[in-house]
LUMKE-404770 format. One line per field, with one value per residue: x, y, z of N, C-alpha, C, CB in turn; residue number from 1. Coordinates in steps of 0.05 Angstrom, whole numbers, always signed. Each point is the difference from the previous one (the first is absolute). Glycine has a CB too. Layout:
residues N
n_px c(X ...);
n_py c(Y ...);
n_pz c(Z ...);
ca_px c(X ...);
ca_py c(Y ...);
ca_pz c(Z ...);
c_px c(X ...);
c_py c(Y ...);
c_pz c(Z ...);
cb_px c(X ...);
cb_py c(Y ...);
cb_pz c(Z ...);
resi c(NUM ...);
//
This chain:
residues 314
n_px c(-1886 +43 -14 +49 -19 -10 +58 +28 -13 +20 +44 +36 -30 +50 +34 -25 +63 +8 -20 +54 +28 +0 +44 +23 -13 -58 +22 +39 -37 -38 +53 +13 -54 +1 +45 -16 -56 +25 +42 -44 -28 +57 +18 -53 +12 +53 -13 -47 +41 +62 +8 -35 +21 +64 -17 -29 +60 +39 -40 +0 +66 -9 -59 -3 -51 -45 +12 -17 +41 +30 +37 +33 +43 +11 +46 +1 -59 -13 +58 -3 -54 +28 +46 -29 -39 +30 -31 +56 +16 -54 -9 +55 -6 -61 +18 +47 -41 -42 +46 +18 -58 -19 +54 -2 -64 -8 +53 -15 -60 -6 +50 -23 -52 +26 +27 -53 -30 +40 -14 -69 -6 -47 -27 +27 -57 +3 +58 -19 -41 +40 +41 -47 -37 +39 -13 -68 +7 -12 +68 -61 -7 +60 -7 -47 +30 +43 -49 -15 +66 +8 -47 +48 -51 -5 +62 -12 +53 -23 -29 +59 +15 -44 +16 +65 -12 +2 -18 -47 +46 -26 -10 +0 +38 +72 +33 -2 -40 -1 +37 -14 -68 +21 +35 -55 -38 +44 +3 -64 -8 +43 -1 -40 +39 +49 -30 -5 +56 +15 -39 +21 +55 -16 -25 +59 +28 +6 -36 +65 +13 -25 +29 +58 -7 -8 +59 +31 -27 -45 -31 -44 +46 +22 -60 -4 +57 -1 -57 -26 +44 +14 -62 -13 +59 -50 -41 +39 +1 -69 -11 +41 -36 -54 +15 +29 -54 -37 +36 +7 -67 -3 -58 -33 +37 +3 -57 -26 +44 +4 -37 +70 +1 +44 +32 -24 -5 -23 +31 +1 +33 -60 -11 +34 -35 -47 +22 +8 -57 -34 +31 +21 -67 -7 +72 -30 +59 +11 -26 +36 +51 -15 -14 +58 +21 -29 +17 +58 -7 -30 +49 +48 -33 +0 +67 +9 -49 +29 +56 -26 -26 +53 +30 -46 -2 +65);
n_py c(-406 +55 +6 -7 -62 -14 +26 -35 -51 +16 -45 +52 +0 -52 +55 -16 -24 +61 -43 -27 +60 -56 -12 +49 -53 +23 +55 -37 -39 +48 +27 -58 -14 +53 -14 -51 +22 +36 -40 -41 +51 +14 -57 -8 +47 -17 -60 +19 +33 -27 -58 -19 +34 -21 -62 +6 +20 -51 -39 +29 -3 -67 +1 -15 +25 +10 +19 -64 -38 -16 +63 -35 +14 +36 -5 +47 -16 +54 +18 -14 +32 +50 -3 -6 +57 +31 +16 -19 +52 +36 -14 +24 +59 +18 -14 +40 +46 -1 +8 +54 +41 -12 +20 +54 +11 -24 +36 +59 +6 -13 +38 +54 -8 +3 +62 +25 -17 +25 +56 -2 +45 -24 -53 -41 -26 +8 -34 -53 -5 -4 -46 -43 +8 -46 -30 +1 -27 -64 +1 -3 +65 +5 -39 +33 +57 -18 -21 +67 +12 -41 +21 +2 +35 +27 -12 +53 -11 +22 +52 +17 +0 +45 +50 +5 -5 -67 -30 -22 -36 -44 +16 -56 +0 +11 -54 +71 -14 -68 +15 +58 -19 -39 +55 +34 -46 -2 +64 +7 -49 +27 +67 -15 -34 +40 +46 -31 -19 +57 +22 -42 +20 +59 +0 -27 +56 +16 +47 -10 -21 +54 +40 -21 +4 +58 +12 -26 +44 -60 +28 -29 -32 -3 -19 -51 -15 +3 -27 -41 -42 -1 -7 -50 -43 -33 +25 -14 -59 -7 +27 -43 -54 +14 +5 -60 -31 +39 +0 -70 +0 +41 -38 +47 +28 -49 -11 +64 +16 -48 -54 +13 +56 +40 -56 -31 +74 -37 -70 +21 -50 +14 -6 -52 -18 +8 -34 -53 -7 +9 -12 -63 -38 +28 +17 -7 -15 +58 +34 -22 +14 +64 -7 -26 +46 +33 -28 +10 +58 +8 -26 +39 +49 -19 -10 +60 +15 -31 +19 +60 -11 -13 +48 +34 -23 +9);
n_pz c(+802 +12 -64 +36 +11 -59 -8 +42 -27 -63 +9 -3 -59 +3 -3 -60 +13 -31 -50 +22 -28 -46 +38 -38 -25 -17 -30 -32 -12 -17 -37 -25 -21 -30 -29 -23 -25 -39 -15 -21 -39 -27 -8 -35 -44 -10 -9 -47 -39 -1 +6 -43 -48 +19 -5 -55 -30 +22 -27 -56 -11 -13 -41 -64 +29 -51 +73 -11 +4 +48 +5 -36 +54 -62 +50 -5 -36 +25 -13 -68 -10 +25 -31 -54 +3 -55 +59 +35 -21 -3 +67 +17 -35 +26 +60 -10 -28 +50 +44 -26 -5 +56 +30 -34 +18 +55 +22 -9 +11 +65 +18 -28 +25 +53 -10 -16 +50 +41 -18 +9 +48 -34 -7 +51 -11 -62 -11 +37 -44 -47 +11 +11 -69 -26 +55 -13 -65 +11 -12 -33 +13 -21 -52 -18 +10 -45 -49 -1 -1 -56 -40 -42 +9 +42 +28 +40 -33 -50 +34 +20 -54 -24 +40 -10 -66 +13 -59 +37 +19 -31 +69 -21 -63 +27 +14 +21 +41 +23 +44 +9 -5 +53 +25 +3 +24 +45 +18 +0 +38 +47 +8 +53 +25 -9 +23 +56 +9 -5 +46 +45 -16 +5 +59 +22 -27 +62 -28 +25 -61 -22 +45 -25 -58 +6 +27 -48 -35 -2 -51 +8 -21 +62 +26 -39 +15 +71 +19 -37 -2 +65 +15 -46 +10 +19 -49 -47 +6 +6 -55 -28 +19 -13 -56 -4 +17 -37 -55 +1 -7 -62 -4 -9 -50 -35 +15 -21 -46 -40 +10 +28 -38 +5 +2 +62 +14 +58 +3 +66 +14 +5 -68 +3 +49 -34 -44 +35 +21 -56 -58 -1 +0 +68 +0 +67 -20 -22 +49 +45 -26 +0 +56 +10 -28 +37 +58 -16 -11 +61 +24 -29 +23 +61 +3 -18 +44 +50 -10 +2 +54 +27 -19 +24 +58 +0);
ca_px c(+25 +17 +10 +32 +10 -5 +21 +24 +2 +6 +29 +13 -1 +29 +11 +8 +28 +6 +7 +29 +11 +21 +29 +15 +5 -24 -2 +15 -9 -25 +8 +15 -21 -12 +22 +5 -19 +0 +23 -3 -17 +17 +18 -17 -3 +24 +9 -21 +0 +29 +19 -9 +4 +29 +8 -17 +13 +24 -7 -10 +22 +13 -22 -18 -28 -24 -15 -21 +10 +23 +21 +25 +27 +16 +27 +7 -10 -15 +19 +12 -18 +1 +25 +1 -19 +12 -10 +14 +21 -14 -17 +17 +12 -18 -5 +22 +0 -23 +8 +20 -15 -22 +14 +11 -21 -15 +20 +8 -22 -15 +17 -5 -28 -5 +16 -15 -23 +11 +8 -23 -16 -26 -11 +17 -17 -15 +19 +6 -24 +1 +23 -3 -24 +3 +3 -26 -16 +7 +20 -9 -11 +20 +10 -19 +2 +25 -3 -14 +21 +17 -13 +11 -20 -6 +11 +6 +29 +7 -14 +23 +25 -11 -3 +23 +12 +20 -16 -7 +15 -12 +10 -1 +4 +24 +20 +13 -14 -21 +8 +1 -30 -12 +15 -13 -24 +5 +8 -21 -21 +12 +16 -13 +10 +26 +0 -8 +23 +23 -7 +3 +31 +9 -9 +15 +28 +3 +4 +23 +20 -1 +8 +28 +7 -6 +21 +25 -4 -6 -23 -19 +9 +23 -12 -10 +20 +14 -15 -25 +5 +11 -18 -21 +13 -8 -26 +8 +9 -21 -18 +16 -7 -28 -8 +13 -16 -27 -1 +8 -22 -20 -16 -25 +3 +0 -20 -24 +9 +14 -1 +26 +9 +2 +23 +10 +17 -10 -1 +12 +0 -23 -19 +4 -10 -29 -3 +5 -21 -27 -3 +17 -11 -2 +27 +6 +27 +18 -6 +10 +29 +7 -3 +23 +23 -3 +4 +28 +10 -10 +11 +25 -3 -7 +24 +21 -11 +6 +29 +4 -15 +17 +24 -7 -6 +27);
ca_py c(-8 +20 -5 -1 -25 -19 +4 -10 -24 -11 -8 +18 -11 -7 +19 -14 +0 +11 -21 -8 +14 -20 +5 +11 -21 -7 +22 -4 -21 +6 +18 -15 -16 +21 +9 -24 -3 +18 -8 -29 +6 +11 -19 -20 +15 +4 -26 -8 +20 +8 -23 -22 +4 -2 -29 -13 +9 -17 -29 +1 +8 -26 -17 +6 -7 +17 +8 -22 -26 -7 +10 -15 +15 +5 +13 +29 +7 +26 +21 +0 +14 +30 +13 -3 +16 +26 +22 +1 +20 +24 +8 +7 +25 +19 +4 +17 +27 +14 +5 +17 +24 +6 +9 +28 +20 -4 +2 +29 +18 +1 +14 +28 +8 -1 +23 +23 -3 +7 +29 +17 +8 +1 -20 -24 -25 -2 -11 -29 -15 +0 -17 -29 -10 -23 -27 -10 -9 -29 +5 -2 +27 +19 -8 +7 +28 +8 -11 +25 +24 -8 -4 +15 +21 +19 -4 +25 +5 +11 +25 +19 +1 +14 +27 +12 -2 -22 -25 -18 -24 -27 -4 -29 -16 +1 -14 +23 +16 -18 -5 +22 +8 -15 +11 +22 -12 -13 +19 +14 -18 -9 +21 +10 -13 +9 +28 +2 -11 +19 +22 -6 +2 +27 +13 -10 +13 +26 +26 +13 -8 +17 +27 +2 +1 +27 +19 -4 +12 -18 +3 -20 -27 -8 -9 -28 -19 -3 -4 -17 -31 -17 -4 -20 -18 -28 -1 +1 -27 -18 +7 -9 -25 -2 +9 -18 -25 +1 +5 -26 -18 +15 -14 +9 +19 -14 -18 +15 +24 -9 -30 -11 +12 -10 -17 -11 +23 +7 -28 -1 -25 -10 -7 -27 -18 -2 -13 -24 -13 +4 +6 -20 -25 -7 -11 +12 -9 +19 +23 -4 +1 +29 +16 -7 +20 +27 -1 +2 +29 +20 -7 +10 +28 +5 -4 +24 +22 -4 +6 +29 +8 -8 +19 +26 +3 -3);
ca_pz c(-1 -10 -26 -2 +6 -26 -20 +13 +0 -29 -7 -18 -28 -9 -19 -24 -8 -26 -15 +2 -24 -13 +8 -18 -20 -14 -19 -22 -20 -16 -21 -17 -18 -19 -19 -17 -16 -22 -15 -16 -21 -20 -11 -17 -25 -16 -11 -19 -25 -8 +2 -17 -30 -7 +2 -23 -27 -1 -6 -26 -17 -7 -7 -21 +11 -10 +26 +3 +1 +15 -15 -8 +7 -24 +7 -12 -26 -1 +1 -27 -21 +5 -11 -28 -12 -9 +14 +28 +3 -4 +22 +21 -9 +5 +30 +13 -12 +14 +28 +3 -6 +21 +25 -2 +3 +24 +23 +1 -3 +22 +20 -4 +7 +29 +10 -6 +18 +27 +3 -4 +22 -5 -18 +2 +2 -27 -20 +10 -11 -25 -8 +11 -12 -20 +17 +9 -20 -9 -23 -26 -6 -7 -25 -22 -2 -15 -31 -13 -4 -18 -28 -18 -12 +20 +25 +12 -5 -28 -4 +12 -19 -21 +4 -3 -26 -1 -12 +22 +1 +6 +26 +7 -24 -10 +20 +13 +21 +15 +28 +19 +6 +24 +22 +10 +16 +22 +22 +7 +17 +24 +12 +23 +24 +6 +9 +26 +17 -1 +16 +30 +6 +1 +24 +26 +3 +15 -14 +6 -21 -23 +12 -2 -28 -9 +11 -16 -30 -18 -11 +4 -12 +22 +23 -4 -7 +25 +24 -6 -11 +23 +23 -10 -17 +5 -13 -27 -9 +2 -22 -27 -2 -5 -29 -20 +1 -10 -30 -15 -1 -13 -14 -6 -20 -28 -8 -9 -20 -24 -5 -5 -26 -25 -4 +26 +10 +28 +15 +25 +9 +14 -24 -12 +17 -7 -26 +3 +17 -12 -27 -13 +5 +24 +7 +29 +8 -11 +13 +23 +0 -2 +25 +16 -7 +6 +30 +7 -7 +22 +25 -1 +2 +26 +18 -1 +14 +28 +5 +1 +24 +25 +0 +10 +28 +16);
c_px c(+19 +12 +29 +11 -3 +21 +26 +7 +4 +28 +12 +0 +32 +9 +8 +31 +3 +9 +33 +11 +20 +25 +12 +4 -25 -5 +18 -8 -24 +10 +14 -17 -15 +15 +6 -24 -1 +21 -7 -20 +18 +18 -16 -8 +22 +11 -22 +7 +26 +17 -8 +1 +33 +9 -13 +16 +27 -5 -9 +23 +15 -21 -13 -28 -21 -18 -22 +7 +24 +25 +24 +24 +15 +27 +1 -11 -14 +21 +16 -18 -1 +21 +3 -22 +10 -11 +11 +16 -11 -16 +16 +10 -24 -5 +22 -3 -23 +6 +17 -16 -20 +12 +10 -24 -16 +18 +7 -26 -18 +17 +3 -26 -4 +15 -15 -24 +7 +6 -26 -14 -29 -9 +13 -17 -13 +22 +8 -20 +5 +22 -5 -28 +2 +1 -27 -18 +9 +22 -12 -13 +22 +10 -17 -2 +25 -4 -13 +23 +20 -10 +11 -18 -7 +14 +10 +28 +7 -16 +18 +21 -10 -3 +26 +17 +16 -17 -7 +18 -17 +8 +2 +7 +30 +20 +18 -11 -17 +7 +2 -29 -11 +14 -16 -27 +8 +9 -22 -21 +12 +13 -13 +11 +29 +1 -6 +20 +21 -7 +2 +29 +9 -9 +12 +24 +2 +4 +25 +23 -2 +8 +34 +13 -3 +21 +28 +1 -8 -27 -18 +7 +22 -15 -12 +21 +15 -18 -21 +7 +15 -20 -23 +13 -13 -30 +3 +9 -25 -18 +13 -5 -27 -7 +14 -15 -27 -1 +12 -22 -23 -19 -24 +2 +3 -22 -27 +7 +11 -1 +28 +15 +11 +27 +13 +18 -7 -6 +20 +3 -26 -22 +6 -8 -27 -6 +6 -23 -29 -3 +13 -10 +2 +28 +7 +26 +18 -5 +11 +30 +11 -3 +21 +23 -2 +0 +29 +13 -12 +14 +29 +0 -4 +26 +22 -12 +4 +28 +4 -13 +14 +23 -9 -9 +26 +9);
c_py c(+23 -9 -2 -26 -22 +4 -9 -26 -14 -5 +18 -11 -6 +20 -13 +6 +14 -21 -1 +11 -23 +9 +10 -19 -5 +23 -5 -19 +6 +21 -16 -18 +19 +7 -21 -7 +16 -6 -25 +7 +12 -17 -19 +14 +3 -26 -9 +17 +6 -23 -23 +6 +0 -30 -14 +10 -16 -28 +0 +6 -26 -20 +7 -6 +22 +7 -18 -28 -2 +15 -18 +18 -2 +11 +29 +7 +26 +23 +2 +11 +29 +14 +3 +18 +26 +22 +2 +25 +28 +6 +12 +30 +20 +3 +18 +31 +15 +10 +25 +30 +6 +8 +30 +22 +0 +2 +30 +20 +2 +15 +32 +11 +4 +25 +23 +2 +6 +28 +19 +7 +0 -21 -27 -26 -8 -12 -29 -19 -6 -21 -31 -12 -23 -28 -12 -11 -30 +1 -4 +25 +18 -7 +8 +31 +5 -13 +22 +21 -8 -4 +15 +23 +19 +0 +30 +7 +12 +26 +23 +7 +17 +32 +19 -3 -23 -24 -23 -25 -22 -9 -30 -17 +3 -13 +23 +8 -21 -6 +23 +11 -19 +10 +24 -7 -11 +21 +17 -17 -4 +22 +9 -10 +6 +26 +2 -11 +20 +24 -7 +4 +27 +17 -9 +10 +23 +27 +14 -7 +20 +30 +4 -1 +29 +21 -3 +10 -23 +7 -22 -26 -14 -7 -28 -22 -5 -8 -20 -27 -15 -8 -17 -23 -29 -3 -2 -28 -18 +5 -12 -30 -8 +3 -19 -26 +6 +6 -28 -18 +14 -18 +11 +21 -13 -15 +19 +20 -10 -29 -8 +14 +30 -14 -9 +22 +4 -29 -1 -28 -8 -5 -22 -25 -4 -14 -28 -15 +3 +7 -25 -28 -8 -12 +10 -7 +22 +26 +3 +4 +27 +13 -7 +17 +27 +3 +1 +24 +20 -5 +7 +31 +7 -6 +22 +22 -4 +4 +31 +9 -7 +15 +27 +7 +1 +28);
c_pz c(-14 -26 +1 +6 -21 -21 +8 -1 -28 -2 -19 -29 -6 -20 -25 -6 -28 -19 -2 -29 -11 +6 -27 -23 -16 -18 -21 -17 -17 -23 -21 -18 -20 -22 -21 -18 -25 -18 -14 -22 -25 -13 -21 -29 -18 -11 -23 -27 -11 +2 -20 -32 -5 +0 -25 -27 -1 -9 -29 -21 -11 -9 -30 +6 -14 +28 +6 +2 +17 -11 -5 +7 -27 +5 -8 -27 -3 -3 -31 -23 +3 -11 -32 -17 -10 +15 +27 +1 -3 +26 +24 -10 +4 +30 +10 -10 +15 +30 +3 -7 +22 +26 -6 +1 +22 +24 +5 +3 +27 +25 -4 +5 +29 +14 -4 +19 +30 +6 -5 +27 -2 -19 +2 -1 -29 -22 +8 -16 -30 -12 +6 -17 -22 +16 +11 -23 -6 -23 -26 -8 -8 -25 -24 -5 -21 -32 -15 -4 -22 -27 -18 -12 +17 +30 +12 -4 -27 -5 +14 -20 -26 +6 +5 -26 -7 -13 +19 -1 +1 +27 +5 -28 -12 +19 +15 +24 +16 +27 +20 +4 +22 +25 +11 +13 +26 +23 +7 +18 +30 +16 +27 +24 +9 +10 +30 +21 +5 +18 +30 +10 +2 +25 +23 +0 +17 -14 +8 -22 -23 +8 -1 -25 -14 +13 -10 -29 -19 -12 +0 -9 +21 +25 -6 +2 +30 +27 -5 -7 +22 +25 -10 -16 +3 -16 -32 -12 +4 -24 -28 -4 -7 -30 -18 +0 -10 -32 -19 -5 -16 -20 -12 -23 -27 -7 -8 -21 -27 -7 -6 -26 +5 -4 +25 +13 +32 +13 +24 +11 +10 -23 -15 +16 -5 -26 +2 +13 -14 -28 -16 +9 +29 +10 +26 +8 -8 +14 +30 +2 -4 +21 +21 -5 +11 +31 +9 -4 +19 +23 +3 +8 +29 +19 +0 +15 +33 +10 +0 +23 +27 +1 +9 +30 +16 -2);
cb_px c(-18 +10 -38 +4 -9 -50 -24 -9 -24 -38 -10 +29 -47 -7 +16 -50 +9 +12 -46 -7 -3 -27 +3 +19 +34 -20 -11 +29 +18 -34 +4 +35 -8 -21 +20 +31 -19 -18 +32 +7 -41 -5 +30 -21 -29 +11 +24 -38 -39 -6 +8 -29 -48 +9 +2 -50 -23 +17 -15 -45 +5 +36 -8 +35 +21 -1 +11 -24 -20 -21 -17 -25 +3 -41 +22 +41 -2 -38 +6 +26 -27 -20 +20 +19 -32 +7 -39 +3 +33 -2 -31 +15 +35 -19 -22 +34 +18 -31 -1 +43 +6 -31 +15 +41 +0 -31 +21 +43 +0 -26 +26 +33 -15 -4 +40 +15 -17 +19 +50 -6 +35 +3 -12 +34 -11 -34 +18 +16 -33 -19 +30 +23 -15 +27 +47 +3 -7 -49 +37 -4 -37 +11 +20 -26 -20 +33 -5 -50 -3 +21 -38 +26 -17 -43 +15 -34 +8 +9 -48 -6 +19 -24 -42 -3 -2 +30 +23 -49 +35 +1 -19 -40 -52 -13 +4 +11 -1 -9 +21 +49 -8 -11 +44 +24 -23 +12 +44 +9 -15 +5 +16 -37 -31 +14 -16 -44 -7 +12 -29 -38 +8 +1 -40 -22 +10 +18 -49 -15 -2 -37 -47 -3 -15 -53 -28 +4 +36 +29 +22 -30 -7 +37 -9 -34 +6 +31 +9 -24 +5 +43 +12 -35 +42 +28 -19 +13 +52 +4 -16 +40 +34 -6 -6 +45 +26 -15 +8 +43 +13 +32 +19 -14 +19 +43 +22 -22 +13 +28 -48 -17 -37 -31 +7 -3 +0 -23 -14 -19 +46 +12 -6 +35 +31 -6 +12 +46 +28 -9 +1 +41 +10 -51 +16 -46 -10 +2 -40 -37 +0 -10 -48 -15 +3 -26 -42 +2 +5 -44 -33 +12 -20 -52 -8 +20 -36 -36 +16 +4 -42 -15 +24 -12 -44 +15);
cb_py c(-50 +14 +24 +47 +15 +3 +36 +30 +4 +25 -47 +17 +29 -48 +28 +4 -44 +42 +4 -45 +53 -10 -38 +27 -21 -28 +32 +14 -31 -7 +39 +2 -33 +19 +28 -18 -12 +33 +23 -34 +7 +36 +2 -22 +22 +39 -15 -11 +20 +44 +11 -14 +30 +48 +0 +2 +50 +27 -12 +14 +45 +8 -5 -6 -19 -25 +46 +29 -8 -45 +40 -27 -13 +7 -44 -4 -46 -19 -10 -40 -40 -9 -18 -47 -22 -16 -3 -50 -31 -7 -36 -55 -21 -8 -46 -44 -16 -30 -50 -39 -10 -33 -51 -19 -1 -30 -46 -13 -10 -45 -44 -6 -24 -54 -19 -3 -34 -42 -11 -22 +25 +44 +36 +28 +13 +45 +47 +16 +25 +48 +41 +12 +45 +32 +18 +33 +50 -18 -14 -48 -6 +10 -37 -42 +9 -1 -51 -8 +14 -17 -11 -39 -30 -3 -53 -7 -36 -47 -24 -20 -50 -45 -19 -5 +45 +17 +8 +17 +21 -12 +44 +9 +5 +39 -45 +14 +45 -21 -34 +11 +15 -44 -16 +26 -12 -43 +1 +26 -28 -42 +14 +4 -35 -28 +15 -3 -44 -14 +16 -32 -41 -5 +8 -39 -15 -29 +4 -2 -49 -31 -3 -17 -49 -15 +1 -37 +36 -34 +30 +33 +18 +32 +49 +20 +17 +35 +46 +40 +13 +23 +45 +36 +28 -4 +27 +47 +7 -3 +47 +36 -2 +16 +50 +20 -17 +16 +57 +3 -22 +40 -30 -10 +30 -3 -42 -7 +30 +36 +0 -45 -30 +35 +24 -49 +25 +49 -23 +43 +4 +25 +43 +22 +11 +41 +41 +15 +11 +13 +54 +31 -12 -5 -3 -4 -51 -24 +0 -28 -46 +0 +3 -45 -23 +8 -27 -44 -12 +2 -35 -37 +3 -10 -46 -12 +6 -28 -44 +6 -7 -43 -25 +0 -23 -52);
cb_pz c(+0 +45 -20 +13 +44 +6 -16 +26 +42 -22 +7 +38 -16 +7 +37 -19 +27 +21 -26 +33 +19 -37 +40 +34 +30 +36 +34 +24 +31 +43 +31 +34 +38 +36 +35 +36 +39 +27 +31 +42 +35 +23 +46 +46 +24 +26 +48 +41 +17 +15 +49 +39 -4 +21 +53 +27 -1 +35 +47 +19 +27 +35 +53 -29 +52 -52 -7 -24 -43 +11 +17 -39 +55 -24 -8 +25 -5 +30 +57 +16 -1 +39 +42 +11 +28 -44 -26 +4 -16 -53 -14 +15 -35 -45 +6 +2 -48 -31 +8 -14 -48 -22 +13 -30 -42 -24 -12 -29 -51 -18 +2 -30 -39 -2 -9 -48 -33 -3 -16 -47 +9 +10 -30 +28 +51 +12 -12 +50 +33 +4 +11 +56 +11 -35 +15 +39 -20 +11 +28 +4 +32 +45 +24 +12 +52 +49 +11 +23 +50 +36 +16 -7 -26 -26 -15 +33 +31 -19 +0 +45 +16 -13 +17 +47 +3 +44 -43 +0 +21 -48 +16 +41 -11 -25 -33 -40 -29 -41 -20 -13 -51 -26 -21 -35 -42 -28 -14 -42 -46 -21 -46 -25 -13 -33 -47 -19 -18 -48 -38 -4 -24 -49 -21 +4 -42 +31 -2 +50 +14 -22 +34 +39 -1 -5 +40 +28 +8 +22 -23 -1 -54 -17 +15 -30 -55 -23 +15 -15 -51 -14 +22 -2 +4 +50 +40 +10 +12 +51 +27 +5 +27 +46 +10 +6 +38 +48 +14 +20 +45 +4 +25 +48 +32 +4 +33 +45 +41 +10 -19 +21 -27 -15 -41 -18 -52 -14 -44 +8 +10 +46 -4 -22 +31 +24 -22 +1 +44 +41 +9 -1 -46 -7 -46 +13 -5 -44 -32 +6 -17 -39 -10 +1 -39 -44 +2 -9 -50 -17 +3 -35 -46 -11 -8 -45 -43 -4 -23 -46 -27 -1 -37 -47 -7 -11);
resi c(1 2 3 4 5 6 7 8 9 10 11 12 13 14 15 16 17 18 19 20 21 22 23 24 25 26 27 28 29 30 31 32 33 34 35 36 37 38 39 40 41 42 43 44 45 46 47 48 49 50 51 52 53 54 55 56 57 58 59 60 61 62 63 64 65 66 67 68 69 70 71 72 73 74 75 76 77 78 79 80 81 82 83 84 85 86 87 88 89 90 91 92 93 94 95 96 97 98 99 100 101 102 103 104 105 106 107 108 109 110 111 112 113 114 115 116 117 118 119 120 121 122 123 124 125 126 127 128 129 130 131 132 133 134 135 136 137 138 139 140 141 142 143 144 145 146 147 148 149 150 151 152 153 154 155 156 157 158 159 160 161 162 163 164 165 166 167 168 169 170 171 172 173 174 175 176 177 178 179 180 181 182 183 184 185 186 187 188 189 190 191 192 193 194 195 196 197 198 199 200 201 202 203 204 205 206 207 208 209 210 211 212 213 214 215 216 217 218 219 220 221 222 223 224 225 226 227 228 229 230 231 232 233 234 235 236 237 238 239 240 241 242 243 244 245 246 247 248 249 250 251 252 253 254 255 256 257 258 259 260 261 262 263 264 265 266 267 268 269 270 271 272 273 274 275 276 277 278 279 280 281 282 283 284 285 286 287 288 289 290 291 292 293 294 295 296 297 298 299 300 301 302 303 304 305 306 307 308 309 310 311 312 313 314);
//
């Protein structure tokens, strides 16, 4: 029997159809479901760790509770207790003073350092690492390091003063130097983040602007004032708001270095909240009331910043 005849009688194999491609609406739905899945997870975490504590704090500010027994509604009594406390005014005064000094140092110094680093041509990566290193350290490590620096005996700062022939200082034990000592610690710990943000903004400035300024005979300070500052104005406003919000919540520095002393010279609003909740017999309602006051002030600062940013964009 002829082989070719047998092969000719075989039925042809059915062609496989290519897999159907999902429609455009199906692809869009699948992409949206994935995106909303990630978004829901982020919203859940944000609601659990941000919104719920805010709501809980608002409720606690009108209650008297030990977080175990049934709470009692007391209205505005917690706010009256906080306002009538002799340390209330001092805490706000110290907080505003710390915020002013910390923003003055932590706003100007990182910007100046970023300008210097942006002009360097050698060892730029190494210097960026050195500047950012304090941010990578745990805050408690930095605070303990500066506790040794401030030691009135073998401390580094007093050793430097003694080397140049100046008398030593009681950095943390004097009402004149305690607050500025905390400002130095805060500036050193947080400067690196600001420097990197400013560097990113500076590198987006067109070089033609600086060349035109140089042709017009502008010196370095005029170039900074007329080119650098206007080109980074939005970043400067944003960083100003962020630093005000962060410094007004200062807690670790006074808690670890001074304990609010000497003579309440370093008691801040956040530190007073801690004392109400965990030192003064667990008065969580008064601590929450003080936290609500601080939140209102920070919301006002944020509202002003948003208004300024909107005007700048226009």
